[in-house]
C-alpha positions as CSV (number, residue, x, y, z in Angstrom):
1,M,0.3,0.3,-0.2
2,S,3.4,2.4,0.8
3,T,4.8,1.6,-2.5
4,I,1.4,2.7,-4.2
5,A,0.6,6.0,-1.9
6,L,4.2,6.8,-2.8
7,C,4.9,6.3,-6.3
8,G,1.6,5.2,-8.2
9,S,-0.3,7.7,-10.3
10,E,-3.9,8.8,-8.7
11,A,-5.6,6.5,-11.0
12,Q,-3.9,3.8,-9.3
13,K,-4.1,4.8,-5.7
14,Q,-7.7,5.5,-6.6
15,K,-8.2,1.7,-8.1
16,Y,-6.1,0.0,-5.7
17,L,-6.2,1.7,-2.3
18,P,-9.3,1.4,-0.8
19,S,-10.0,-2.0,-1.2
20,L,-6.3,-2.9,0.2
21,A,-7.1,-0.8,3.4
22,Q,-10.2,-2.7,3.7
23,F,-8.8,-5.7,3.7
24,K,-11.2,-7.0,0.3
25,T,-7.8,-7.4,-1.4
26,V,-4.4,-8.7,0.0
27,G,-1.3,-7.2,-1.7
28,C,2.5,-8.2,-1.2
29,W,5.6,-6.1,-2.0
30,A,8.6,-8.3,-4.0
31,L,11.8,-7.0,-4.3
32,T,14.2,-9.5,-2.9
33,E,15.7,-12.7,-5.4
34,P,16.9,-16.0,-4.6
35,D,20.6,-14.5,-5.6
36,Y,19.9,-11.1,-4.6
37,G,19.5,-10.3,-0.9
38,S,21.5,-7.5,0.9
39,D,22.5,-6.4,-2.5
40,A,18.6,-5.5,-3.7
41,S,19.7,-3.3,-6.0
42,S,21.3,-5.7,-8.5
43,L,18.5,-7.5,-9.0
44,K,18.2,-9.9,-12.5
45,T,14.4,-9.8,-12.9
46,S,13.9,-8.0,-16.2
47,A,10.4,-5.8,-17.5
48,T,10.9,-5.5,-21.4
49,K,8.8,-2.8,-23.3
50,V,6.3,-4.8,-25.5
51,P,3.1,-3.2,-27.5
52,G,0.4,-1.9,-24.8
53,G,2.9,-2.4,-21.5
54,W,5.6,-4.6,-20.2
55,Q,6.8,-8.3,-19.9
56,L,8.4,-9.2,-16.8
57,D,10.9,-12.3,-16.6
58,G,12.8,-13.3,-13.1
59,Q,12.2,-14.8,-9.5
60,K,11.4,-13.3,-6.5
61,R,12.4,-14.8,-2.9
62,W,10.9,-14.4,0.2
63,I,7.7,-12.4,-0.4
64,G,5.1,-12.3,2.5
65,N,1.6,-13.2,1.4
66,S,2.2,-14.0,-2.1
67,T,0.9,-17.5,-2.8
68,F,-2.6,-15.8,-2.0
69,A,-2.1,-12.4,-2.8
70,D,-4.3,-10.7,-5.1
71,V,-2.0,-7.6,-6.0
72,L,1.8,-7.9,-6.4
73,V,4.3,-5.1,-6.4
74,I,7.1,-6.2,-8.6
75,L,10.5,-4.4,-8.8
76,A,12.3,-5.1,-11.7
77,R,15.1,-3.9,-13.9
78,N,14.0,-2.1,-17.5
79,A,15.4,-3.6,-20.1
80,D,16.1,-0.4,-21.8
81,T,17.1,1.8,-19.2
82,K,18.9,-0.7,-16.6
83,Q,17.3,1.3,-14.1
84,L,14.6,-0.1,-11.7
85,N,10.6,0.5,-12.1
86,G,7.8,-0.9,-10.1
87,F,4.4,-3.0,-11.7
88,I,1.4,-4.2,-10.4
89,V,0.7,-7.5,-11.2
90,K,-2.4,-9.3,-10.6
91,K,-3.4,-12.5,-9.6
92,G,-3.9,-15.2,-11.8
93,A,-1.9,-13.2,-14.5
94,P,-0.8,-15.7,-17.2
95,G,3.0,-16.9,-16.5
96,L,2.7,-16.1,-12.9
97,R,3.5,-18.7,-10.5
98,A,4.0,-18.5,-6.4
99,T,5.2,-21.4,-3.8
100,K,5.2,-21.5,-0.2
101,I,8.5,-21.7,1.6
102,Q,8.5,-24.5,3.8
103,N,10.2,-25.2,7.1
104,K,10.4,-22.1,8.7
105,I,11.4,-21.9,12.6
106,G,10.3,-18.4,13.1
107,L,7.5,-15.9,11.8
108,R,5.1,-18.8,10.7
109,M,2.3,-17.3,10.8
110,V,3.4,-15.1,7.4
111,Q,3.6,-17.5,4.4
112,N,6.8,-16.2,2.4
113,G,7.1,-17.7,-1.1
114,D,9.3,-18.1,-4.0
115,I,7.9,-16.6,-7.5
116,L,8.7,-17.3,-10.6
117,L,7.7,-15.0,-13.9
118,N,7.8,-16.2,-17.1
119,K,6.2,-14.0,-19.6
120,V,4.1,-11.9,-17.4
121,F,2.2,-9.0,-19.5
122,V,1.6,-5.6,-17.2
123,P,-0.6,-3.2,-19.3
124,E,1.2,0.1,-19.3
125,E,-1.4,1.5,-16.8
126,D,-0.3,-0.6,-13.8
127,R,3.3,0.7,-14.4
128,L,4.3,2.4,-11.1
129,T,5.2,5.6,-12.6
130,G,7.0,6.9,-9.3
131,I,9.8,4.4,-9.6
132,N,12.4,4.9,-11.6
133,S,15.9,4.2,-10.0
134,F,16.7,2.2,-6.5
135,Q,16.8,5.8,-5.1
136,D,12.7,5.6,-5.5
137,I,12.5,2.2,-4.0
138,S,14.6,3.5,-0.8
139,K,11.7,6.0,0.0
140,V,9.7,2.8,0.5
141,L,12.2,1.0,2.5
142,A,12.8,3.9,4.7
143,M,9.2,4.3,5.9
144,S,8.4,0.3,6.3
145,R,11.5,0.1,8.5
146,I,9.8,2.4,10.7
147,M,6.9,-0.1,10.9
148,V,9.3,-2.8,11.6
149,A,11.5,-1.3,14.3
150,W,8.3,-1.3,16.4
151,Q,7.9,-5.2,15.9
152,P,10.7,-5.8,18.1
153,I,9.4,-3.5,20.6
154,G,6.2,-5.3,20.9
155,I,8.0,-8.8,21.2
156,S,10.3,-7.6,23.9
157,M,7.0,-6.1,25.7
158,G,5.5,-9.2,25.6
159,V,8.4,-11.5,26.6
160,Y,9.1,-9.1,29.9
161,D,5.7,-9.5,30.6
162,M,5.9,-13.3,30.7
163,C,9.0,-13.7,32.5
164,H,7.5,-11.4,35.1
165,R,4.5,-13.4,35.9
166,Y,6.5,-16.8,35.6
167,L,9.2,-15.5,38.0
168,K,6.5,-14.3,40.7
169,E,4.7,-17.5,40.0
170,R,7.3,-20.3,40.2
171,K,9.2,-21.2,43.2
172,Q,12.5,-22.9,43.5
173,F,14.7,-23.5,46.8
174,G,11.7,-22.7,48.8
175,A,11.4,-18.6,47.3
176,P,9.7,-17.4,44.4
177,L,12.2,-17.0,41.5
178,A,11.4,-13.1,41.5
179,A,13.5,-13.1,44.8
180,F,16.5,-13.9,43.5
181,Q,19.1,-10.9,42.8
182,L,20.5,-12.7,39.3
183,N,17.0,-12.7,38.1
184,Q,15.7,-9.4,39.3
185,E,19.1,-7.8,37.6
186,K,18.0,-9.5,34.1
187,L,14.1,-8.3,34.3
188,V,15.4,-4.9,35.2
189,R,18.0,-5.0,31.7
190,M,15.0,-6.0,30.0
191,L,12.9,-3.4,30.9
192,G,15.6,-0.5,30.3
193,N,16.1,-2.2,26.9
194,I,12.4,-2.0,26.2
195,Q,11.9,2.1,27.6
196,A,15.2,2.6,25.1
197,M,13.9,1.4,22.6
198,L,10.7,2.7,22.8
199,L,11.8,6.2,22.6
200,V,13.7,5.6,19.8
201,G,10.7,4.1,18.1
202,W,8.9,7.2,19.3
203,R,11.4,9.7,17.9
204,L,11.5,8.1,14.2
205,C,7.8,8.8,14.3
206,K,8.3,12.2,15.0
207,L,11.2,12.5,12.7
208,Y,9.0,11.2,10.1
209,E,5.7,13.0,10.7
210,S,7.5,16.4,10.6
211,G,9.3,15.1,7.0
212,K,13.2,15.3,8.7
213,M,13.5,11.7,8.9
214,T,16.4,10.7,6.7
215,P,17.4,6.6,5.6
216,G,20.0,6.5,8.2
217,H,17.5,7.4,10.6
218,A,15.2,4.7,9.7
219,S,18.2,2.1,9.5
220,L,19.5,3.1,13.2
221,G,16.2,2.5,14.2
222,K,15.3,-0.7,12.9
223,A,19.0,-2.0,13.2
224,W,19.2,-0.9,17.3
225,T,15.5,-2.0,18.3
226,S,16.1,-5.6,16.9
227,S,19.4,-5.8,18.4
228,K,18.2,-4.9,21.5
229,S,15.3,-7.3,21.6
230,R,17.7,-10.1,20.5
231,E,19.1,-9.5,24.1
232,V,15.8,-9.5,25.7
233,V,14.4,-12.4,24.0
234,S,17.7,-14.2,25.3
235,L,17.4,-13.3,28.6
236,G,13.5,-14.6,28.9
237,R,14.3,-17.6,27.4
238,E,17.1,-17.8,30.0
239,L,14.8,-17.1,32.9
240,L,12.4,-19.5,32.0
241,G,14.9,-22.5,32.0
242,G,13.6,-25.6,30.2
243,N,10.4,-24.2,29.9
244,G,12.1,-21.7,28.2
245,I,12.5,-23.7,24.9
246,L,9.1,-25.1,24.9
247,A,6.5,-22.9,22.8
248,D,3.6,-23.5,25.3
249,F,5.1,-20.7,27.4
250,L,5.3,-18.4,24.5
251,V,9.3,-17.4,25.0
252,A,10.6,-19.6,22.8
253,K,7.8,-19.1,20.0
254,A,8.8,-14.8,20.4
255,F,12.9,-16.3,20.4
256,C,12.3,-17.9,17.0
257,D,9.9,-15.0,15.8
258,L,12.8,-12.2,15.9
259,E,15.5,-14.2,14.1
260,P,13.7,-13.0,11.1
261,I,13.0,-9.8,12.1
262,Y,16.4,-9.5,12.6
263,S,17.4,-10.1,9.1
264,Y,14.4,-8.9,7.1
265,E,14.0,-5.3,5.8
266,G,17.5,-4.5,5.6
267,T,19.9,-7.2,8.1
268,Y,21.7,-5.3,11.2
269,D,24.6,-4.9,9.4
270,I,23.4,-3.6,6.0
271,N,21.2,-0.7,7.9
272,S,24.1,0.0,10.3
273,L,26.2,0.7,7.0
274,V,23.0,2.8,5.5
275,T,23.5,5.0,8.7
276,G,27.3,4.5,8.3
277,R,27.3,6.0,4.8
278,E,25.1,9.2,6.1
279,I,27.1,10.1,9.2
280,T,30.5,9.8,7.5
281,G,29.8,10.1,3.9
282,I,31.8,7.0,2.8
283,A,29.5,4.3,1.3
284,S,31.3,0.8,2.3
285,F,28.7,-1.9,1.1
286,K,31.1,-3.3,-1.0
287,P,34.8,-4.6,-0.1
288,A,37.2,-2.3,-1.6
289,A,39.2,-2.9,-4.5
290,V,42.5,-4.3,-4.5
291,A,45.1,-2.1,-6.2
292,K,46.8,-3.8,-8.4
293,S,50.7,-4.1,-7.6
294,R,53.3,-2.3,-9.3
295,L,56.8,-3.5,-9.5
């Protein structure tokens, strides 16, 4: 929805956004490919101009909702300009196939899929005119990273709540687990992380609302909250002992759910490099070229 809202024409907004907002239709967003994850700007899915529209060929991977989405936003490389463009593809289009990725250990409620595009025709009216380079896609990524930055906060709050109740109810050595100093220290560390994460999330939203948020702000927020949340859920699993590896007590489930969040919408490392580029003015995404030695 945010891609259509930010990069679509007025006609596209009117056609697609109301039904998506009311959940009458479901959408998905396809950037990542089997061979291009963090290096998404190098994607190979192609868009070739044909009479009346475009032909899409290629593959996408890890696309949430793709197996049942009614509307698929596909990012592809323009065969002529070599720049990235965006397209709206409808469910059931000839040549479009999506299959579910099996055996995930985390975020199992999300159906991630592989998409195959084999000569899929997209009419000209369904090309997203506001996407003409990866920089345009970056605007969408920055916005989505705000939303993803809040997911670790919610997970951490749930884990803290579960552990707080568990430690007060369960007894060992004749006393509640909450009475032991080591356990109290862990709870305090978890709560401190949560409070700091909440403030970072709040600050990101305020920066976005005022029009001052940069890609570096969004990347820092997503990287930092997911990193701190990783510590929170790890401490929570520790506090529950053996019960911490059972899905029945929810902490183990949260522990597994956080791992994909730590990696998607930009891994911790990639988001750190986005922020690092912004504060130093030096991009370091690719290894420095090794200078040829001169004899």
